[in-house]
C-alpha positions as CSV (number, residue, x, y, z in Angstrom):
1,X,14.2,-57.4,30.9
2,X,13.9,-56.5,27.2
3,X,17.2,-55.1,25.7
4,X,17.0,-51.6,24.8
5,X,16.7,-51.0,20.7
6,X,19.8,-49.3,18.9
7,X,20.9,-47.8,15.4
8,X,23.7,-49.4,13.5
9,X,26.1,-47.6,15.5
10,X,25.3,-49.0,18.7
11,X,23.2,-45.6,20.0
12,X,20.3,-46.1,22.2
13,X,17.3,-45.7,20.1
14,X,14.2,-43.7,21.9
15,X,10.8,-44.4,22.7
16,X,8.8,-44.2,18.7
17,X,12.3,-44.0,17.3
18,X,13.5,-46.5,14.4
19,X,15.9,-47.3,11.9
20,X,15.6,-48.7,8.3
21,X,17.4,-50.9,6.1
22,X,18.3,-48.6,4.4
23,X,20.0,-46.1,7.5
24,X,17.1,-43.9,7.5
25,X,16.1,-42.7,10.9
26,X,12.0,-42.5,11.5
27,X,10.2,-41.7,14.4
28,X,6.6,-42.5,14.8
29,X,4.0,-39.8,16.8
30,X,0.6,-39.4,17.4
31,X,-0.9,-35.8,16.6
32,X,-3.5,-33.6,17.8
33,X,-5.7,-35.4,16.1
34,X,-5.0,-39.0,17.0
35,X,-3.9,-40.0,13.8
36,X,-0.6,-42.0,13.9
37,X,2.3,-39.3,11.9
38,X,6.0,-40.0,10.2
39,X,8.8,-38.1,10.1
40,X,12.4,-39.2,8.4
41,X,15.9,-37.8,8.3
42,X,19.3,-39.7,7.8
43,X,20.8,-38.3,10.5
44,X,20.0,-39.1,14.0
45,X,21.8,-36.4,16.0
46,X,22.5,-32.8,14.9
47,X,26.2,-33.6,15.0
48,X,25.8,-36.1,12.2
49,X,27.0,-36.3,8.9
50,X,24.9,-36.4,6.0
51,X,25.8,-40.0,4.1
52,X,27.1,-39.3,1.0
53,X,24.5,-38.3,-1.5
54,X,22.1,-37.3,0.6
55,X,20.8,-33.4,1.8
56,X,21.6,-32.6,4.8
57,X,18.1,-31.8,6.5
58,X,17.6,-31.7,10.3
59,X,17.9,-34.4,12.2
60,X,15.5,-36.9,13.5
61,X,15.5,-36.0,17.5
62,X,15.9,-31.7,15.9
63,X,12.1,-32.8,14.6
64,X,11.2,-34.7,17.2
65,X,11.6,-31.3,19.2
66,X,9.7,-29.5,17.0
67,X,7.1,-32.1,17.3
68,X,6.7,-32.2,20.7
69,X,6.9,-28.5,20.7
70,X,3.1,-28.1,18.4
71,X,1.9,-30.6,20.2
72,X,2.7,-28.5,23.5
73,X,1.2,-25.6,21.8
74,X,-2.1,-27.2,19.9
75,X,-0.1,-26.4,16.8
76,X,-2.1,-27.8,14.0
77,X,-0.6,-30.3,11.6
78,X,1.4,-29.7,8.5
79,X,-0.4,-26.0,8.7
80,X,-3.6,-27.4,8.0
81,X,-2.6,-28.4,4.6
82,X,-3.6,-25.0,3.6
83,X,-1.5,-23.0,0.6
84,X,-0.2,-19.4,0.9
85,X,-3.3,-18.7,-1.5
86,X,-5.7,-20.3,0.6
87,X,-4.5,-18.7,3.5
88,X,-4.8,-15.5,2.4
89,X,-8.2,-15.9,0.7
90,X,-9.7,-16.9,3.9
91,X,-7.6,-14.1,5.6
92,X,-9.3,-11.6,3.0
93,X,-12.7,-12.9,3.3
94,X,-12.8,-12.1,7.1
95,X,-12.6,-8.0,5.4
96,X,-15.8,-6.6,5.2
97,X,-16.9,-3.4,4.3
98,X,-13.8,-2.7,2.8
99,X,-13.2,0.3,0.2
100,X,-13.2,-0.2,-3.5
101,X,-9.9,0.7,-3.5
102,X,-8.6,-1.4,-0.8
103,X,-10.6,-4.2,-2.8
104,X,-8.7,-3.7,-6.2
105,X,-5.4,-4.0,-3.8
106,X,-6.6,-7.2,-2.4
107,X,-7.7,-8.7,-6.1
108,X,-4.0,-7.7,-6.9
109,X,-2.1,-9.1,-4.7
110,X,-5.2,-12.4,-4.6
111,X,-4.3,-12.8,-8.9
112,X,-0.5,-12.4,-8.0
113,X,-0.2,-15.6,-5.8
114,X,-2.9,-16.9,-8.3
115,X,0.5,-17.0,-10.8
116,X,3.2,-17.6,-8.5
117,X,4.7,-21.1,-7.7
118,X,4.6,-19.5,-3.8
119,X,1.3,-19.4,-4.1
120,X,0.5,-23.0,-4.0
121,X,2.8,-23.7,-1.2
122,X,1.9,-25.3,2.2
123,X,2.2,-22.3,4.5
124,X,3.7,-24.8,7.6
125,X,6.7,-25.6,4.6
126,X,7.2,-21.4,4.1
127,X,10.3,-20.3,6.1
128,X,12.2,-17.0,6.6
129,X,14.4,-17.3,3.6
130,X,11.6,-18.2,1.4
131,X,9.9,-15.2,2.5
132,X,12.1,-13.2,1.5
133,X,13.6,-14.7,-1.7
134,X,10.0,-14.5,-3.5
135,X,10.0,-10.9,-2.6
136,X,13.6,-10.4,-4.5
137,X,12.4,-12.6,-7.2
138,X,9.6,-10.0,-7.3
139,X,11.5,-7.1,-7.7
140,X,14.8,-8.1,-9.4
141,X,13.0,-11.1,-11.6
142,X,9.5,-9.7,-12.2
143,X,10.5,-6.0,-12.4
144,X,7.7,-5.3,-9.8
145,X,7.8,-1.5,-8.0
146,X,9.1,-1.0,-4.0
147,X,5.3,0.2,-3.7
148,X,3.3,-3.0,-5.3
149,X,5.5,-5.6,-3.4
150,X,4.7,-3.2,0.2
151,X,1.0,-3.9,-1.0
152,X,1.4,-7.2,-1.3
153,X,3.7,-7.9,1.8
154,X,1.2,-5.7,3.2
155,X,-1.8,-8.4,3.0
156,X,0.6,-11.4,3.3
157,X,2.0,-10.2,6.0
158,X,-1.1,-10.0,8.1
159,X,-2.5,-13.6,7.1
160,X,0.4,-15.8,8.2
161,X,0.1,-13.8,11.4
162,X,-3.8,-15.3,11.5
163,X,-2.2,-18.6,10.6
164,X,0.1,-18.5,13.7
165,X,-3.2,-17.2,15.6
166,X,-5.1,-19.9,14.7
167,X,-2.2,-22.6,15.6
168,X,-1.7,-23.3,12.2
169,X,2.1,-22.2,12.2
170,X,4.7,-21.6,15.0
171,X,5.6,-18.4,13.6
172,X,5.3,-15.9,10.8
173,X,8.0,-15.5,7.8
174,X,7.5,-12.7,7.0
175,X,8.2,-11.0,10.0
176,X,11.4,-8.8,8.9
177,X,11.3,-5.5,7.6
178,X,10.5,-4.8,4.5
179,X,13.8,-1.9,2.9
180,X,16.5,-4.9,4.4
181,X,15.2,-7.2,1.6
182,X,14.2,-5.1,-1.3
183,X,15.1,-1.9,-2.7
184,X,13.0,1.6,-2.0
185,X,13.1,2.0,-5.6
186,X,9.9,4.4,-4.7
187,X,10.1,7.5,-6.3
188,X,9.2,10.3,-3.6
189,X,6.5,12.9,-5.0
190,X,8.6,16.6,-3.9
191,X,6.6,20.2,-4.2
192,X,7.6,21.8,-7.0
193,X,9.2,25.6,-6.7
194,X,6.8,28.3,-6.5
195,X,8.0,29.4,-9.4
196,X,7.9,26.3,-11.0
197,X,4.6,26.5,-10.2
198,X,3.7,29.9,-11.6
199,X,6.1,29.2,-14.9
200,X,3.5,25.9,-14.9
201,X,0.0,27.8,-14.8
202,X,1.1,30.5,-17.1
203,X,1.6,28.1,-19.6
204,X,-1.3,26.6,-19.1
205,X,-3.5,30.1,-18.8
206,X,-2.0,31.2,-22.5
207,X,-2.1,27.9,-24.0
208,X,-5.3,27.9,-26.3
209,X,-5.6,24.4,-26.1
210,X,-5.1,23.8,-22.4
211,X,-6.6,26.8,-20.7
212,X,-9.8,25.5,-20.0
213,X,-8.0,23.4,-17.2
214,X,-6.3,26.5,-15.8
215,X,-8.9,27.1,-13.2
216,X,-9.5,23.4,-12.2
217,X,-5.4,23.2,-11.6
218,X,-5.3,26.4,-10.1
219,X,-7.9,25.5,-7.8
220,X,-5.7,21.8,-7.0
221,X,-2.7,24.0,-6.6
222,X,-3.9,26.1,-3.8
223,X,-6.4,23.8,-1.4
224,X,-4.8,21.1,-1.0
225,X,-7.6,18.5,-2.0
226,X,-7.3,15.0,-2.5
227,X,-7.7,14.4,-6.5
228,X,-10.1,12.4,-5.8
229,X,-11.9,14.9,-3.2
230,X,-11.9,17.3,-6.1
231,X,-13.5,15.2,-8.7
232,X,-16.6,14.8,-6.1
233,X,-17.2,18.3,-5.7
234,X,-20.9,19.4,-6.5
235,X,-22.1,22.5,-6.5
236,X,-24.0,22.6,-3.4
237,X,-20.5,22.1,-1.6
238,X,-19.0,25.8,-2.8
239,X,-20.4,28.1,-0.4
240,X,-19.3,31.3,-1.6
241,X,-21.0,33.6,1.3
242,X,-18.8,31.6,4.3
243,X,-16.2,31.0,1.6
244,X,-15.3,27.3,2.1
245,X,-15.0,24.0,0.1
246,X,-17.5,21.1,2.1
247,X,-15.3,18.1,1.6
248,X,-17.2,14.9,2.9
249,X,-16.9,12.6,0.0
250,X,-15.2,11.4,-2.9
251,X,-15.8,10.2,-6.6
252,X,-14.2,7.0,-7.7
253,X,-14.6,5.0,-11.2
254,X,-13.5,1.3,-10.8
255,X,-12.0,-0.8,-14.1
256,X,-15.2,-1.6,-15.1
257,X,-16.0,2.0,-15.6
258,X,-18.5,2.0,-12.5
259,X,-19.1,5.4,-10.4
260,X,-18.7,5.4,-7.1
261,X,-18.9,7.5,-4.1
262,X,-17.4,7.2,-0.9
263,X,-16.6,8.5,2.6
264,X,-13.5,10.8,2.9
265,X,-10.3,8.6,2.7
266,X,-10.2,9.1,6.6
267,X,-12.6,10.5,9.6
268,X,-10.2,13.9,9.6
269,X,-11.1,14.0,6.0
270,X,-14.7,15.3,6.5
271,X,-13.5,19.4,6.5
272,X,-14.3,22.5,5.6
273,X,-11.7,24.1,3.7
274,X,-11.4,27.8,3.1
275,X,-11.0,29.6,0.0
276,X,-8.4,32.3,-0.8
277,X,-10.4,35.4,-3.2
278,X,-8.2,34.5,-5.8
279,X,-9.6,30.6,-5.3
280,X,-13.6,31.8,-5.4
281,X,-13.0,33.6,-8.4
282,X,-11.4,30.4,-9.8
283,X,-15.0,28.7,-8.7
284,X,-17.3,31.2,-10.0
285,X,-15.5,30.4,-13.5
286,X,-16.2,27.2,-13.0
287,X,-19.3,27.5,-12.4
288,X,-20.7,30.0,-15.0
289,X,-18.6,28.3,-17.7
290,X,-19.7,24.6,-16.8
291,X,-22.4,23.8,-19.2
292,X,-25.7,22.0,-18.1
293,X,-25.8,18.4,-19.1
294,X,-29.5,17.5,-20.9
295,X,-29.4,15.1,-17.7
296,X,-27.2,15.7,-14.1
297,X,-25.4,12.5,-13.3
298,X,-26.9,11.7,-9.9
299,X,-23.9,8.9,-8.2
300,X,-25.2,7.8,-4.5
301,X,-27.2,10.6,-4.4
302,X,-24.7,13.3,-5.2
303,X,-25.7,15.3,-8.5
304,X,-24.2,18.7,-10.0
305,X,-20.8,17.9,-10.0
306,X,-18.6,20.6,-10.8
307,X,-16.4,19.2,-13.7
308,X,-18.0,16.7,-16.6
309,X,-16.4,14.9,-19.2
310,X,-17.5,14.8,-23.1
311,X,-19.6,12.5,-22.3
312,X,-21.6,14.0,-19.9
313,X,-20.0,12.2,-16.7
314,X,-17.7,13.6,-13.5
315,X,-14.4,13.5,-14.5
316,X,-12.3,11.4,-12.5
317,X,-8.5,11.5,-10.9
318,X,-7.6,9.7,-14.6
319,X,-8.8,12.8,-16.9
320,X,-6.9,15.2,-14.8
321,X,-3.5,12.6,-14.3
322,X,-3.6,13.0,-18.2
323,X,-4.5,16.3,-18.8
324,X,-0.9,17.2,-16.8
325,X,1.0,14.9,-18.2
326,X,0.0,16.6,-22.1
327,X,0.6,19.9,-20.3
328,X,4.0,18.9,-18.7
329,X,5.2,17.0,-22.1
330,X,4.4,20.0,-24.8
331,X,6.0,22.6,-21.7
332,X,9.0,20.7,-21.9
333,X,8.9,20.4,-25.9
334,X,9.0,24.3,-25.7
335,X,11.6,25.3,-23.1
336,X,14.9,24.7,-22.2
337,X,14.5,24.9,-18.8
338,X,12.5,21.9,-18.0
339,X,9.3,20.9,-15.4
340,X,9.6,17.8,-13.6
341,X,6.7,15.7,-12.9
342,X,3.4,17.3,-12.3
343,X,0.4,15.3,-11.0
344,X,-2.9,15.8,-8.8
345,X,-0.8,15.1,-6.0
346,X,2.0,16.9,-6.8
347,X,-0.4,20.4,-6.4
348,X,-1.5,18.8,-2.9
349,X,1.9,18.2,-1.8
350,X,3.4,21.9,-2.8
351,X,0.2,23.5,-1.1
352,X,0.9,21.6,1.9
353,X,4.8,22.7,1.7
354,X,3.4,26.1,0.6
355,X,1.5,26.8,3.6
356,X,4.5,25.3,5.9
357,X,7.0,27.5,4.8
358,X,4.5,30.9,5.4
359,X,4.4,29.6,8.7
360,X,1.2,27.9,8.9
361,X,0.6,25.9,12.1
362,X,0.8,22.2,11.8
363,X,-2.2,21.7,13.9
364,X,-4.3,24.2,11.4
365,X,-2.3,22.6,8.2
366,X,-3.0,18.8,9.6
367,X,-6.9,19.9,9.4
368,X,-7.1,21.7,6.6
369,X,-5.8,18.9,4.6
370,X,-7.4,16.4,6.1
371,X,-4.8,14.2,8.0
372,X,-5.7,11.7,10.3
373,X,-2.0,11.6,11.9
374,X,0.1,14.8,12.5
375,X,3.0,13.0,11.4
376,X,2.2,13.2,8.1
377,X,1.9,16.7,8.1
378,X,4.9,17.2,10.4
379,X,6.8,15.3,6.9
380,X,6.1,18.4,5.3
381,X,8.1,20.4,7.1
382,X,11.1,18.0,7.2
383,X,11.1,18.9,3.0
384,X,12.0,22.5,3.7
385,X,15.8,23.6,2.5
386,X,18.1,25.7,4.2
387,X,16.6,28.7,2.9
388,X,13.6,28.3,4.5
389,X,14.9,28.2,7.6
390,X,17.5,31.2,7.7
391,X,14.2,33.3,6.5
392,X,12.4,31.9,9.1
393,X,15.0,32.1,11.6
394,X,15.8,35.9,10.9
395,X,12.2,36.5,11.3
396,X,12.0,35.1,15.0
397,X,15.9,36.8,15.6
398,X,14.2,40.1,14.2
399,X,17.3,40.0,12.4
């Protein structure tokens, strides 16, 4: 009977285990492809101390247990030798018929990973602590905002989940709540007060330079339209007889200046928005003052866009965002009482809040806003303050 092999401390070694002359332990095994592989450690058991000057690693038998578990679960060794960037690119290659904005976000994430050393790490080497450290680095060292990091993780996390399902790795290192790792420094878009809205609109109406944008901005404040929906409006979308606006598409412009017509953000975005008499008056003035271009632009089969720029092309979100910024800056240079940041999306949020304060039912408001999930609409009601609650309470109680 052959004598059992032992290490230099007299401990019996299991099948596949050996100890080299320098004291390092090795384990030989066959992977799922039938190829011989080796793993090494300076410690045989988890209770062993690492030799002086050697980094503490998993013990050999801890590694053996992981290997056996991976073989049992048919985990592909070494993560298929795939890097983080390669994994994300594979994941995104399976995404088809994505929107323009979504594709732009995908390209943004890939661009980040191409620059980051993290993108070249083999996926089976990425641990939970590595994933957290990388996101913290993006915020604290690179200065990226919470929303950008949220977008990056929104791509990387499901990519790693795909790797788990494909048996490339054991578990997803990004399976944690983002807010527990990085600080949410994003600025919540708050609705402006009715007084601020009136002051802003009055200033625009009376300003010689910006008065030409009054009706457009008034419409944004009083319809709740998304800016891309607003920019996509055509003459055919305004129905004065039925007093409604048809919303069934949106207008975008890519970085390379390509104009794109897309469906509404969600299926619920397809809707008819009712017009108040004041909104109808604004639309009539917009149409009456609209200069017919030498050639009507046609984008995605749509023509007759209401708002055109100096090049006789439809205005896009960026145009209006610049107008809002310049108007507010001019206002705040003149008056001591400063206006907060006002954007087209703040107009939408303000409309939603005003309708909630006025007692409009959540389901009705959900339809007008084009929200797919009523929880988004209901969140508006949480922005109401004590005075709003007091008025509603007195109305209900008859006080």
